[in-house]
C-alpha positions as CSV (number, residue, x, y, z in Angstrom):
1,M,66.7,-121.4,265.4
2,S,64.1,-120.2,267.8
3,S,62.7,-117.3,265.8
4,L,61.0,-117.5,262.4
5,S,62.6,-116.1,259.2
6,R,60.5,-113.8,257.2
7,W,61.8,-115.3,254.0
8,T,62.2,-119.0,254.2
9,P,63.9,-120.9,251.3
10,V,62.0,-124.1,250.7
11,I,64.6,-126.8,250.4
12,G,63.8,-130.1,252.1
13,G,65.9,-132.2,254.4
14,A,68.6,-131.6,256.9
15,V,71.1,-129.6,254.8
16,A,74.3,-128.3,256.2
17,G,75.5,-124.7,255.6
18,A,74.9,-121.4,257.3
19,I,72.1,-120.2,255.0
20,I,70.1,-123.4,254.9
21,A,70.5,-124.2,258.6
22,A,69.3,-120.8,259.6
23,V,66.1,-120.6,257.5
24,I,64.2,-123.9,257.8
25,A,62.0,-123.0,260.7
26,S,58.3,-122.8,260.1
27,G,55.0,-125.3,259.7
28,A,51.5,-126.9,260.6
29,T,48.7,-126.3,258.3
30,S,45.0,-125.8,259.1
31,S,41.9,-126.4,257.0
32,H,38.9,-124.1,256.5
33,T,35.8,-123.8,254.3
34,T,35.8,-121.3,251.5
35,T,33.1,-120.0,249.2
36,T,34.1,-119.4,245.6
37,T,32.4,-116.7,243.6
38,I,32.7,-117.2,239.8
39,V,32.9,-113.9,237.9
40,R,32.5,-114.0,234.1
41,Q,35.3,-112.0,232.5
42,S,35.6,-110.4,229.1
43,Q,38.1,-111.9,226.7
44,A,40.4,-108.9,227.1
45,A,40.6,-109.4,230.9
46,L,41.7,-113.0,230.7
47,P,45.4,-114.1,231.1
48,A,47.4,-114.0,228.0
49,S,47.5,-117.8,227.7
50,F,43.7,-118.1,227.7
51,S,43.2,-115.1,225.3
52,K,45.4,-117.0,222.9
53,G,43.3,-120.1,223.3
54,D,46.0,-122.3,224.7
55,G,45.1,-122.4,228.4
56,Q,45.2,-126.0,229.8
57,T,43.7,-127.9,232.7
58,V,45.9,-128.8,235.6
59,N,46.1,-132.4,234.5
60,Q,47.2,-131.3,231.0
61,I,49.8,-129.0,232.5
62,Y,51.1,-131.8,234.7
63,R,51.3,-134.4,231.9
64,S,53.1,-132.1,229.6
65,A,55.5,-130.5,232.1
66,S,56.2,-133.1,234.7
67,P,58.7,-135.1,232.6
68,G,60.8,-131.9,232.6
69,V,60.8,-131.6,236.4
70,V,63.5,-133.4,238.3
71,D,64.1,-134.4,242.0
72,I,67.5,-133.2,243.2
73,I,69.3,-134.9,246.1
74,V,72.2,-132.9,247.5
75,T,74.8,-134.4,249.9
76,S,77.0,-132.1,251.9
77,Q,79.5,-132.2,254.8
78,S,79.2,-130.2,258.0
79,Q,81.8,-130.0,260.7
80,S,80.6,-130.9,264.2
81,P,82.1,-128.6,266.9
82,G,84.6,-130.1,269.4
83,F,83.8,-130.2,273.1
84,G,86.0,-129.0,276.0
85,F,89.5,-127.6,275.8
86,F,90.9,-130.9,274.3
87,G,87.9,-131.7,272.2
88,G,89.7,-131.2,268.9
89,G,88.0,-129.9,265.8
90,G,85.0,-132.2,266.1
91,G,83.8,-134.7,263.5
92,S,82.4,-134.4,260.0
93,Q,78.8,-135.1,259.5
94,T,77.1,-136.0,256.2
95,T,73.7,-134.5,255.6
96,E,71.3,-134.6,252.7
97,G,68.9,-132.0,251.3
98,E,66.2,-132.2,248.6
99,G,64.9,-129.8,246.0
100,A,63.6,-129.8,242.5
101,G,64.8,-128.5,239.1
102,V,63.7,-127.8,235.6
103,V,65.2,-129.3,232.5
104,Y,66.4,-126.4,230.4
105,N,67.8,-128.0,227.2
106,T,68.6,-131.3,225.6
107,N,72.3,-130.8,226.4
108,G,71.7,-131.8,230.0
109,D,71.5,-128.4,231.7
110,I,69.0,-128.2,234.6
111,L,68.0,-125.1,236.5
112,T,67.4,-124.9,240.2
113,D,67.8,-122.5,243.1
114,E,71.4,-121.7,244.3
115,H,70.5,-122.5,247.9
116,V,69.5,-126.0,246.8
117,V,73.1,-126.9,245.8
118,S,75.0,-124.5,248.1
119,G,77.8,-126.3,250.0
120,E,77.3,-129.5,248.0
121,T,79.8,-132.4,247.9
122,S,77.6,-134.4,245.5
123,V,74.4,-133.9,243.5
124,R,72.1,-136.5,242.1
125,V,69.2,-136.0,239.8
126,N,66.2,-138.3,239.7
127,F,63.9,-138.2,236.6
128,Q,60.2,-139.0,236.6
129,D,60.8,-142.4,235.0
130,G,62.9,-143.5,237.9
131,K,66.3,-143.1,236.2
132,S,69.0,-141.3,238.2
133,Y,72.2,-139.5,237.2
134,P,75.0,-137.8,239.0
135,A,75.2,-134.0,238.4
136,T,77.9,-131.4,238.4
137,V,77.4,-127.7,239.2
138,V,77.9,-125.5,236.1
139,G,77.6,-122.2,238.0
140,T,75.6,-120.3,240.5
141,D,74.5,-116.7,241.2
142,P,73.7,-116.1,244.9
143,S,72.4,-112.6,244.0
144,T,69.4,-114.1,242.2
145,D,69.5,-117.5,243.9
146,V,69.8,-119.3,240.5
147,A,72.0,-122.3,239.7
148,V,72.7,-124.5,236.7
149,I,73.6,-128.1,237.1
150,H,74.5,-130.6,234.4
151,V,73.8,-134.3,233.8
152,N,75.2,-136.6,231.2
153,A,71.9,-138.1,230.3
154,P,70.6,-139.1,226.8
155,A,68.6,-136.5,225.0
156,S,65.6,-138.9,225.1
157,E,65.6,-138.5,228.9
158,L,65.6,-134.7,228.7
159,H,62.3,-132.9,228.2
160,P,62.9,-129.1,228.4
161,I,60.0,-126.9,229.5
162,A,59.4,-123.7,227.6
163,F,59.8,-120.4,229.5
164,A,57.1,-117.8,229.8
165,N,57.6,-114.0,229.8
166,S,57.3,-113.2,233.5
167,S,56.6,-109.6,232.7
168,D,53.2,-110.7,231.4
169,A,52.1,-112.2,234.7
170,Q,48.9,-110.6,236.1
171,V,47.3,-110.9,239.5
172,G,44.7,-113.7,239.4
173,D,46.4,-115.7,236.7
174,P,46.2,-119.4,237.4
175,V,49.5,-121.2,238.2
176,V,50.7,-124.7,238.9
177,A,53.7,-125.7,241.1
178,I,55.5,-129.0,240.7
179,G,58.3,-130.1,243.1
180,S,59.3,-132.5,245.9
181,P,57.8,-131.2,249.1
182,F,58.7,-133.2,252.2
183,S,60.4,-135.8,249.9
184,L,57.3,-136.4,247.8
185,P,58.5,-135.9,244.2
186,E,56.1,-134.9,241.4
187,T,53.7,-133.3,243.8
188,T,51.5,-130.8,242.0
189,T,49.6,-127.9,243.6
190,T,47.6,-125.0,242.2
191,G,46.8,-121.4,242.9
192,I,47.0,-118.0,241.4
193,V,49.4,-115.2,241.0
194,S,48.8,-113.3,244.2
195,Q,50.9,-110.3,243.3
196,T,53.8,-109.3,241.0
197,G,56.8,-107.1,241.4
198,R,57.8,-108.3,244.9
199,S,61.4,-108.2,246.2
200,I,62.7,-111.1,248.1
201,T,66.1,-111.6,249.9
202,A,68.8,-113.6,248.1
203,P,71.2,-115.9,249.9
204,N,73.9,-113.2,249.9
205,G,71.7,-110.6,251.4
206,Y,70.7,-108.6,248.3
207,Q,67.2,-108.2,246.9
208,I,65.8,-110.2,244.0
209,P,63.3,-107.9,242.2
210,N,60.1,-108.7,240.3
211,A,59.4,-112.0,242.2
212,V,56.0,-113.6,241.6
213,Q,53.9,-114.1,244.7
214,T,51.5,-117.1,244.7
215,D,49.1,-118.9,247.0
216,A,49.9,-122.3,245.5
217,A,51.2,-124.5,248.3
218,I,55.0,-124.4,248.4
219,N,56.9,-126.4,251.1
220,P,60.4,-127.6,251.9
221,G,61.5,-129.6,248.8
222,N,59.8,-127.3,246.3
223,S,62.8,-125.1,246.0
224,G,64.0,-124.9,242.3
225,G,60.9,-126.5,240.9
226,P,58.8,-124.6,238.4
227,L,55.8,-122.3,238.9
228,L,53.9,-122.8,235.6
229,D,51.4,-120.6,233.9
230,A,48.2,-121.8,232.2
231,S,50.1,-122.8,229.1
232,G,52.4,-125.0,231.1
233,H,55.4,-122.7,230.6
234,V,57.8,-121.8,233.4
235,L,56.8,-118.5,235.0
236,G,59.5,-118.7,237.7
237,L,61.4,-121.0,240.0
238,N,59.8,-121.6,243.4
239,D,62.1,-120.1,246.0
240,Q,60.7,-119.0,249.3
241,I,57.7,-118.8,251.6
242,E,56.6,-116.4,254.3
243,T,55.2,-118.4,257.2
244,N,54.6,-118.7,260.9
245,N,53.8,-122.4,260.6
246,T,56.3,-125.0,261.9
247,T,56.2,-128.7,261.6
248,A,57.3,-131.1,264.3
249,Q,60.7,-131.4,262.6
250,G,61.1,-127.6,262.6
251,Q,60.5,-127.2,258.9
252,G,58.6,-124.3,257.4
253,S,55.3,-125.1,255.7
254,S,52.9,-123.2,253.4
255,S,50.8,-120.4,254.8
256,G,49.7,-119.5,251.3
257,V,52.4,-116.9,250.7
258,G,55.1,-118.2,248.4
259,F,57.5,-116.5,246.0
260,A,59.1,-117.5,242.7
261,I,62.2,-116.1,241.0
262,P,60.8,-114.6,237.8
263,S,61.5,-116.6,234.6
264,N,63.0,-113.6,232.8
265,T,65.7,-113.3,235.5
266,V,66.2,-117.1,235.6
267,A,66.7,-117.4,231.9
268,Q,69.1,-114.4,231.7
269,V,71.3,-115.7,234.5
270,A,71.2,-119.3,233.3
271,N,72.4,-118.3,229.8
272,E,75.3,-116.4,231.3
273,L,76.3,-119.3,233.5
274,I,76.0,-121.9,230.7
275,G,78.1,-119.6,228.5
276,G,80.9,-119.7,231.2
277,H,80.4,-116.1,232.2
278,R,80.5,-114.6,235.7
279,V,77.1,-112.9,236.4
280,Q,77.5,-109.2,237.3
281,H,75.0,-106.9,238.9
282,A,74.8,-103.1,239.1
283,Y,75.5,-101.6,242.5
284,V,74.6,-98.3,244.0
285,G,75.7,-98.7,247.6
286,V,72.6,-97.6,249.6
287,S,70.3,-99.1,252.2
288,L,66.7,-98.0,251.7
289,A,63.8,-97.3,254.1
290,S,61.2,-100.0,253.9
291,N,58.2,-97.7,254.4
292,S,58.9,-94.7,252.2
293,S,56.2,-93.5,249.9
294,G,56.4,-91.5,246.7
295,G,59.9,-92.8,246.0
296,A,62.8,-94.7,247.5
297,E,64.2,-93.1,250.6
298,I,67.9,-93.6,251.4
299,A,68.4,-94.8,255.0
300,Q,72.2,-95.3,254.7
301,V,75.0,-94.6,252.2
302,Q,77.9,-97.1,252.3
303,S,81.3,-95.4,252.2
304,G,83.5,-95.9,249.2
305,T,80.5,-96.8,247.0
306,P,79.1,-95.2,243.8
307,A,76.4,-93.5,245.9
308,A,79.0,-91.9,248.2
309,S,81.0,-90.7,245.2
310,A,78.0,-89.2,243.5
311,G,77.0,-87.3,246.7
312,L,73.8,-89.1,247.6
313,K,72.8,-88.6,251.2
314,V,70.6,-90.1,253.9
315,H,66.9,-89.1,253.6
316,D,67.3,-88.4,249.9
317,L,64.1,-89.5,248.1
318,I,64.8,-91.0,244.7
319,T,61.8,-90.6,242.4
320,A,63.3,-91.5,239.0
321,I,66.2,-93.3,237.3
322,D,67.1,-92.4,233.7
323,G,63.5,-91.2,233.2
324,R,61.9,-94.3,234.7
325,A,59.6,-93.3,237.6
326,V,60.4,-94.8,241.0
327,S,57.6,-94.8,243.5
328,T,58.6,-97.5,246.0
329,T,61.7,-99.3,247.3
330,D,60.9,-102.3,245.2
331,G,60.6,-100.1,242.2
332,F,64.1,-98.7,242.8
333,I,65.6,-102.2,243.1
334,A,63.9,-103.3,239.9
335,A,65.0,-100.2,238.0
336,V,68.7,-100.6,239.1
337,S,68.6,-104.3,238.1
338,T,68.1,-103.3,234.4
339,F,71.5,-101.6,234.2
340,S,75.0,-103.0,234.1
341,P,78.1,-102.1,236.1
342,G,79.9,-99.1,234.6
343,Q,76.8,-97.4,233.2
344,T,76.1,-93.9,234.3
345,V,72.5,-93.1,235.2
346,T,70.7,-89.9,236.2
347,M,68.7,-90.0,239.4
348,I,66.0,-87.5,240.3
349,V,66.4,-86.8,244.0
350,H,64.2,-84.7,246.4
351,R,66.3,-83.3,249.2
352,A,65.2,-80.7,251.8
353,G,62.5,-79.3,249.5
354,K,64.7,-79.2,246.4
355,T,64.7,-81.4,243.4
356,L,68.2,-82.5,242.2
357,S,69.5,-84.3,239.2
358,I,72.4,-86.5,240.3
359,K,74.6,-88.7,238.0
360,V,75.7,-92.0,239.4
361,T,78.2,-94.4,237.8
362,L,77.1,-97.8,238.8
363,G,79.6,-100.2,240.4
364,N,79.9,-104.0,240.4
365,R,78.0,-105.6,243.3
366,P,80.3,-107.1,246.1
367,A,79.9,-110.8,246.9
368,R,77.7,-110.1,249.9
369,S,75.5,-107.2,250.8
370,P,77.5,-104.9,253.2
371,N,74.4,-104.4,255.4
372,G,73.1,-107.9,255.1
373,G,69.9,-106.9,253.3
């Protein structure tokens, strides 16, 4: 593609499929000199892991966590178009992609990003010690870009990594990313939490709330690998980058703005999928203005949705949901994500100088976002 995608999933290789083919387009890094100022902080201001006395060096984090990080090779089939009036349907082309994953338990369940295994015909998992096993897809949730795959490997091969509480993440907290950028498994990079509470776009067009932003280098092949906190616990799964850099092969590369799916979301979805359940998400049916302040402004109301049934209108400014203040679009998305389909919530709405209290019975999210975002 000729234009650059704002949100670029970071799966490596030439992977077939509409989502993957459309997003790997960004690259070239540059070097510069930086000056680091060391500021002595009080104990109360330190990240939770350090205040508890269990912060680790990067080497310690790598040694403890890396056995639980796997390299994932995905094979898929794409259909080549036919040429001319009598060109037929074209041929089938085998392509490979590469990502990373996190061992979740000793039963053989491994977590990764949904876009890593999307369209797969076969999946293989490579462990740090060189052993390799075929994997099957247990389940996926495109709305959060989370997938669970399973390997029949001995328990001795499986080294689960503990999960952190992503709600505890603070700006400036140190983090470590491990993955397979540009087909280099076990690559480790470091950085900080650049911001919390971001919203990023899922493969099916919806927004994933509470994403963790980091400046740790994340590149194609890092998708599905862990973003680890100072205790070596999973703070999130590396998912996307925002970049205007493009390699000679047309792949996106780090510009220092990466995003991870928050660990709380990953764990919740993974447990549902492992339990054999279909993951459901609450749905309102509105498009929101990206630049509203003091609340979430409705830009469009989809017909036949809970929003339309409740009487929400374009330009309504939503400032609270069930007593929870909403000051931004991201805040609205995060608030709605805490509810389940079928629940009725009360929204405080400012409309033409009036303040209204409107009850909305939440629906079940369609497979794809009606407005593609």
